[in-house]
ROGUGU-765207 format. One record per residue: residue number from 1; residue in three letters; x, y, z of N, C-alpha, C, O in turn. Coordinates in nm, 3 decimals, m for minus. Atoms other than C-alpha are relative to their C-alpha. Example, Ala and Ser with C-alpha at 12.3 -4.5 7.8 and 13.67 -1.06 7.14 Angstrom:
2
[pt 1,ALA,[0.089,m0.119,0.000],[1.230,m0.450,0.780],[0.090,0.120,0.000],[0.194,0.118,0.066]]
[pt 2,SER,[m0.082,m0.119,m0.006],[1.367,m0.106,0.714],[m0.077,0.109,0.073],[m0.026,0.220,0.090]]
END
This chain:
104
[pt 1,MET,[m0.014,0.141,0.032],[m0.009,m0.128,1.838],[m0.098,m0.042,m0.109],[m0.064,m0.119,m0.198]]
[pt 2,CYS,[0.102,0.037,0.099],[m0.330,m0.155,1.639],[0.038,0.048,m0.140],[0.010,m0.019,m0.239]]
[pt 3,THR,[m0.043,m0.052,0.129],[m0.185,0.062,1.363],[0.100,m0.094,m0.066],[0.085,m0.130,m0.182]]
[pt 4,ALA,[m0.101,0.089,0.055],[0.117,m0.160,1.316],[m0.059,m0.137,m0.031],[m0.023,m0.199,m0.131]]
[pt 5,GLY,[0.062,0.130,0.022],[m0.093,m0.475,1.348],[m0.080,m0.006,m0.128],[m0.068,m0.101,m0.205]]
[pt 6,GLY,[0.080,m0.004,0.123],[m0.336,m0.375,1.074],[0.087,0.009,m0.123],[0.060,m0.055,m0.225]]
[pt 7,ALA,[m0.090,m0.016,0.114],[m0.054,m0.268,0.845],[0.078,m0.128,m0.028],[0.096,m0.167,m0.144]]
[pt 8,LEU,[m0.076,0.124,0.021],[0.147,m0.585,0.901],[m0.088,m0.113,m0.050],[m0.045,m0.193,m0.134]]
[pt 9,LEU,[0.091,0.103,0.049],[m0.155,m0.810,0.852],[m0.031,0.019,m0.148],[m0.035,m0.078,m0.223]]
[pt 10,SER,[0.027,m0.023,0.142],[m0.235,m0.644,0.520],[0.123,m0.037,m0.084],[0.109,m0.087,m0.195]]
[pt 11,THR,[m0.123,0.038,0.071],[0.130,m0.695,0.419],[0.007,m0.151,m0.019],[0.038,m0.198,m0.128]]
[pt 12,ILE,[m0.004,0.146,0.008],[0.111,m1.066,0.497],[m0.099,m0.051,m0.102],[m0.065,m0.136,m0.185]]
[pt 13,VAL,[0.104,0.045,0.093],[m0.215,m1.113,0.306],[0.039,0.030,m0.144],[0.029,m0.056,m0.231]]
[pt 14,VAL,[m0.034,m0.040,0.137],[m0.098,m0.921,0.000],[0.118,m0.081,m0.053],[0.117,m0.122,m0.169]]
[pt 15,MET,[m0.117,0.074,0.047],[0.236,m1.099,m0.017],[m0.029,m0.148,m0.017],[0.037,m0.215,m0.098]]
[pt 16,LEU,[0.039,0.139,0.023],[0.073,m1.439,0.015],[m0.079,m0.014,m0.130],[m0.070,m0.116,m0.198]]
[pt 17,MET,[0.079,0.005,0.123],[m0.162,m1.356,m0.272],[0.086,0.024,m0.124],[0.063,m0.038,m0.227]]
[pt 18,THR,[m0.091,m0.027,0.111],[0.113,m1.217,m0.499],[0.142,m0.002,0.054],[0.197,0.104,0.086]]
[pt 19,PRO,[m0.132,0.011,m0.062],[0.448,m1.348,m0.372],[0.108,0.078,m0.074],[0.109,0.082,m0.197]]
[pt 20,PRO,[m0.112,m0.071,0.062],[0.757,m1.136,m0.433],[0.093,m0.098,m0.072],[0.107,m0.213,m0.031]]
[pt 21,ARG,[m0.088,0.086,0.079],[1.000,m1.272,m0.693],[0.143,0.001,0.050],[0.216,m0.096,0.030]]
[pt 22,THR,[m0.137,m0.011,m0.050],[1.321,m1.153,m0.527],[m0.001,0.053,0.143],[m0.104,0.100,0.192]]
[pt 23,GLN,[m0.010,m0.054,m0.135],[1.444,m1.054,m0.183],[m0.019,0.151,0.000],[m0.082,0.206,0.090]]
[pt 24,ARG,[0.015,m0.145,0.011],[1.464,m0.692,m0.295],[m0.147,0.038,m0.015],[m0.194,0.134,0.045]]
[pt 25,GLU,[0.143,m0.025,0.018],[1.102,m0.705,m0.410],[m0.077,m0.027,0.129],[m0.176,0.041,0.157]]
[pt 26,TRP,[0.063,0.030,m0.128],[1.006,m0.860,m0.075],[0.012,0.118,0.097],[m0.085,0.156,0.162]]
[pt 27,VAL,[m0.023,m0.114,m0.090],[1.161,m0.571,0.120],[m0.080,0.121,m0.046],[m0.142,0.189,0.036]]
[pt 28,VAL,[0.077,m0.112,0.053],[1.004,m0.309,m0.108],[m0.149,m0.021,0.025],[m0.220,0.074,0.061]]
[pt 29,GLY,[0.140,0.030,m0.026],[0.666,m0.482,m0.075],[m0.037,0.019,0.145],[m0.143,0.073,0.176]]
[pt 30,LEU,[0.025,m0.016,m0.144],[0.690,m0.492,0.303],[m0.008,0.147,0.038],[m0.103,0.189,0.104]]
[pt 31,ILE,[m0.003,m0.143,m0.034],[0.783,m0.127,0.334],[m0.117,0.074,m0.061],[m0.184,0.152,0.008]]
[pt 32,SER,[0.106,m0.075,0.067],[0.532,m0.001,0.079],[m0.139,m0.034,0.056],[m0.223,0.054,0.068]]
[pt 33,THR,[0.130,0.038,m0.053],[0.240,m0.198,0.222],[m0.020,0.057,0.140],[m0.129,0.105,0.172]]
[pt 34,VAL,[0.011,m0.056,m0.135],[0.310,m0.090,0.581],[m0.020,0.151,m0.006],[m0.107,0.205,0.063]]
[pt 35,VAL,[0.013,m0.146,0.011],[0.357,0.275,0.482],[m0.136,0.039,m0.058],[m0.197,0.136,m0.013]]
[pt 36,THR,[0.131,m0.029,0.058],[0.043,0.270,0.265],[m0.110,m0.021,0.103],[m0.203,0.058,0.111]]
[pt 37,GLY,[0.101,0.026,m0.103],[m0.157,0.116,0.549],[m0.003,0.109,0.104],[m0.111,0.159,0.138]]
[pt 38,ILE,[m0.006,m0.101,m0.105],[m0.039,0.363,0.811],[m0.036,0.138,m0.056],[m0.119,0.209,0.001]]
[pt 39,GLY,[0.027,m0.131,0.058],[m0.040,0.669,0.585],[m0.142,0.013,m0.053],[m0.211,0.112,m0.026]]
[pt 40,GLY,[0.136,m0.004,0.053],[m0.362,0.586,0.403],[m0.104,m0.009,0.111],[m0.209,0.056,0.104]]
[pt 41,GLY,[0.091,0.009,m0.114],[m0.527,0.488,0.730],[m0.011,0.132,0.073],[m0.120,0.173,0.112]]
[pt 42,ALA,[0.000,m0.130,m0.069],[m0.425,0.816,0.892],[m0.080,0.104,m0.079],[m0.158,0.180,m0.022]]
[pt 43,ILE,[0.075,m0.095,0.084],[m0.560,1.016,0.598],[m0.150,m0.030,0.008],[m0.231,0.061,0.018]]
[pt 44,THR,[0.141,0.039,m0.005],[m0.887,0.819,0.605],[m0.062,0.035,0.134],[m0.175,0.084,0.139]]
[pt 45,VAL,[0.050,m0.035,m0.134],[m0.927,0.864,0.982],[m0.020,0.150,0.010],[m0.124,0.196,0.058]]
[pt 46,GLN,[0.011,m0.147,m0.007],[m0.861,1.237,0.954],[m0.114,0.051,m0.088],[m0.194,0.134,m0.044]]
[pt 47,TYR,[0.103,m0.045,0.094],[m1.086,1.284,0.650],[m0.140,m0.034,0.050],[m0.233,0.045,0.037]]
[pt 48,SER,[0.131,0.046,m0.045],[m1.371,1.084,0.803],[m0.031,0.042,0.145],[m0.138,0.011,0.197]]
[pt 49,ARG,[0.015,m0.047,m0.138],[m1.325,1.242,1.149],[m0.031,m0.114,0.097],[m0.127,m0.108,0.173]]
[pt 50,LEU,[0.021,0.118,m0.083],[m1.295,0.908,1.324],[0.091,m0.002,0.123],[0.107,m0.108,0.185]]
[pt 51,GLN,[m0.094,m0.004,m0.111],[m1.051,1.023,1.595],[m0.062,m0.047,0.131],[0.008,m0.105,0.214]]
[pt 52,GLU,[0.063,0.039,m0.127],[m1.303,0.961,1.873],[m0.012,m0.151,0.016],[m0.044,m0.199,0.125]]
[pt 53,TRP,[0.003,0.145,m0.010],[m1.293,0.589,1.793],[0.107,m0.053,0.094],[0.094,m0.165,0.144]]
[pt 54,VAL,[m0.107,0.048,m0.087],[m0.974,0.564,1.999],[m0.043,m0.006,0.147],[0.033,m0.056,0.231]]
[pt 55,ASP,[0.048,0.000,m0.138],[m1.184,0.607,2.316],[m0.054,m0.135,0.045],[m0.078,m0.154,0.164]]
[pt 56,SER,[0.051,0.131,m0.039],[m1.307,0.246,2.308],[0.082,m0.110,m0.068],[0.145,m0.089,m0.171]]
[pt 57,VAL,[m0.074,0.113,0.056],[m1.153,m0.094,2.246],[m0.058,m0.039,m0.136],[0.017,m0.068,m0.229]]
[pt 58,THR,[0.065,0.034,0.127],[m1.406,m0.167,1.972],[0.039,0.099,m0.110],[0.060,0.060,m0.225]]
[pt 59,GLY,[m0.040,m0.101,0.098],[m1.318,0.159,1.800],[0.143,m0.018,m0.047],[0.173,m0.001,m0.165]]
[pt 60,VAL,[m0.140,0.023,0.037],[m0.946,0.082,1.809],[0.011,m0.120,m0.093],[0.089,m0.118,m0.189]]
[pt 61,VAL,[0.000,0.117,0.089],[m1.012,m0.259,1.655],[m0.053,0.040,m0.138],[0.000,m0.004,m0.241]]
[pt 62,GLY,[0.052,m0.050,0.127],[m1.222,m0.086,1.387],[0.103,0.081,m0.077],[0.112,0.069,m0.199]]
[pt 63,LEU,[m0.105,m0.077,0.066],[m0.937,0.153,1.315],[0.108,m0.093,m0.055],[0.164,m0.068,m0.162]]
[pt 64,GLY,[m0.095,0.099,0.052],[m0.704,m0.147,1.281],[m0.048,m0.062,m0.129],[0.030,m0.083,m0.221]]
[pt 65,GLY,[0.058,0.053,0.124],[m0.940,m0.291,1.021],[0.007,0.100,m0.114],[0.031,0.063,m0.229]]
[pt 66,LEU,[m0.008,m0.106,0.100],[m0.946,0.041,0.839],[0.143,0.011,m0.053],[0.164,0.024,m0.174]]
[pt 67,ILE,[m0.141,m0.006,0.040],[m0.566,0.053,0.835],[0.036,m0.123,m0.084],[0.111,m0.112,m0.181]]
[pt 68,PHE,[m0.022,0.123,0.077],[m0.561,m0.308,0.713],[m0.049,0.020,m0.144],[0.022,m0.011,m0.239]]
[pt 69,GLY,[0.057,m0.024,0.134],[m0.788,m0.213,0.421],[0.078,0.101,m0.081],[0.091,0.086,m0.202]]
[pt 70,CYS,[m0.077,m0.101,0.071],[m0.580,0.091,0.335],[0.136,m0.053,m0.046],[0.193,m0.001,m0.142]]
[pt 71,GLY,[m0.129,0.055,0.038],[m0.262,m0.118,0.319],[m0.006,m0.095,m0.118],[0.095,m0.120,m0.184]]
[pt 72,MET,[0.013,0.101,0.105],[m0.399,m0.367,0.068],[0.046,0.048,m0.139],[0.118,m0.027,m0.206]]
[pt 73,PRO,[m0.042,m0.040,0.135],[m0.349,m0.161,m0.252],[0.146,0.042,m0.011],[0.197,0.056,m0.123]]
[pt 74,GLY,[m0.138,m0.051,0.004],[0.004,m0.047,m0.157],[0.095,m0.087,m0.079],[0.168,m0.037,m0.164]]
[pt 75,TRP,[m0.090,0.092,0.067],[0.189,m0.356,m0.277],[m0.032,m0.007,m0.148],[0.059,m0.009,m0.232]]
[pt 76,ALA,[0.039,0.008,0.142],[m0.010,m0.374,m0.601],[0.047,0.124,m0.076],[0.101,0.112,m0.186]]
[pt 77,ILE,[m0.039,m0.125,0.067],[0.056,m0.009,m0.687],[0.151,0.004,m0.020],[0.199,0.038,m0.128]]
[pt 78,VAL,[m0.147,m0.001,0.012],[0.429,m0.039,m0.616],[0.046,m0.103,m0.102],[0.138,m0.075,m0.180]]
[pt 79,ARG,[m0.039,0.103,0.097],[0.453,m0.361,m0.816],[m0.029,0.045,m0.143],[0.053,0.024,m0.232]]
[pt 80,TRP,[0.034,m0.051,0.133],[0.275,m0.203,m1.114],[0.100,0.106,m0.045],[0.145,0.104,m0.160]]
[pt 81,VAL,[m0.094,m0.107,0.034],[0.505,0.100,m1.104],[0.136,m0.058,m0.034],[0.197,m0.019,m0.134]]
[pt 82,PHE,[m0.131,0.058,0.027],[0.822,m0.108,m1.084],[0.000,m0.084,m0.127],[0.099,m0.085,m0.201]]
[pt 83,ASN,[0.009,0.075,0.125],[0.705,m0.338,m1.364],[0.000,0.094,m0.120],[0.064,0.065,m0.221]]
[pt 84,PHE,[0.002,m0.099,0.108],[0.634,m0.032,m1.581],[0.140,0.058,m0.021],[0.184,0.074,m0.134]]
[pt 85,ILE,[m0.135,m0.055,0.010],[0.977,0.113,m1.502],[0.096,m0.101,m0.064],[0.176,m0.066,m0.150]]
[pt 86,GLU,[m0.087,0.105,0.056],[1.149,m0.219,m1.580],[m0.026,m0.019,m0.149],[0.067,m0.037,m0.228]]
[pt 87,LYS,[0.037,0.018,0.141],[0.958,m0.253,m1.908],[0.054,0.113,m0.086],[0.089,0.092,m0.202]]
[pt 88,ASN,[m0.041,m0.119,0.075],[1.059,0.099,m2.014],[0.140,0.048,0.037],[0.172,0.166,0.021]]
[pt 89,ARG,[m0.133,m0.036,m0.048],[1.415,0.093,m1.880],[0.084,0.070,m0.107],[0.153,0.166,m0.077]]
[pt 90,ASP,[m0.082,m0.056,0.107],[1.575,0.172,m2.217],[m0.076,0.098,m0.090],[m0.021,0.146,m0.189]]
[pt 91,ALA,[0.081,m0.090,0.082],[1.295,0.391,m2.353],[0.036,0.146,0.029],[0.080,0.180,0.138]]
[pt 92,GLY,[m0.020,m0.143,m0.017],[1.332,0.764,m2.406],[m0.119,0.061,0.072],[m0.224,m0.001,0.085]]
[pt 93,ILE,[0.106,m0.068,m0.076],[1.125,1.015,m2.212],[m0.125,0.020,m0.084],[m0.237,0.016,m0.032]]
[pt 94,ASP,[0.117,m0.019,0.087],[0.900,1.075,m2.514],[m0.080,m0.130,m0.012],[m0.203,m0.126,m0.017]]
[pt 95,GLU,[0.070,0.129,0.007],[0.818,0.703,m2.538],[m0.074,m0.030,0.132],[m0.186,m0.080,0.131]]
[pt 96,VAL,[0.062,0.022,m0.132],[0.746,0.682,m2.163],[m0.124,0.090,0.013],[m0.229,0.044,0.058]]
[pt 97,ALA,[0.114,m0.092,m0.007],[0.521,0.990,m2.183],[m0.115,m0.049,m0.087],[m0.231,m0.039,m0.047]]
[pt 98,LYS,[0.104,0.054,0.087],[0.332,0.833,m2.476],[m0.068,m0.120,0.065],[m0.191,m0.132,0.060]]
[pt 99,ASP,[0.058,0.115,m0.069],[0.284,0.508,m2.281],[m0.090,0.043,0.115],[m0.199,m0.013,0.133]]
[pt 100,VAL,[0.080,m0.049,m0.114],[0.158,0.697,m1.975],[m0.127,0.063,m0.052],[m0.234,0.043,0.006]]
[pt 101,LYS,[0.118,m0.065,0.059],[m0.078,0.901,m2.194],[m0.098,m0.106,m0.051],[m0.219,m0.090,m0.035]]
[pt 102,ASP,[0.088,0.107,0.049],[m0.213,0.581,m2.354],[m0.073,m0.070,0.114],[m0.189,m0.109,0.100]]
[pt 103,VAL,[0.060,0.067,m0.116],[m0.278,0.429,m2.012],[m0.108,0.088,0.062],[m0.213,0.039,0.102]]
[pt 104,LEU,[0.097,m0.093,m0.061],[m0.456,0.739,m1.882],[m0.106,0.035,m0.100],[m0.197,0.111,m0.069]]
END
């Protein structure tokens, strides 16, 4: 429950700060933020060896906060990628590669 709660809360916060422009963007934002929160949170818990936190209520709440934090960048990253794709919809692969190279 804490995993889903942290991921959903981060989704709500992110979408209130940068509201989706269309219904399709809303659904993509919801899915990407929840998946980023759960997946990124799981990776962070595993990497930091925080599994024993599940033994206490305080630890579970802390893990929920960690998952919340991991979900925050998900919507922004997906929005940036989709904006880049939309901007370069008619560009050739060589132009896209040049743009990506310029950004990196």
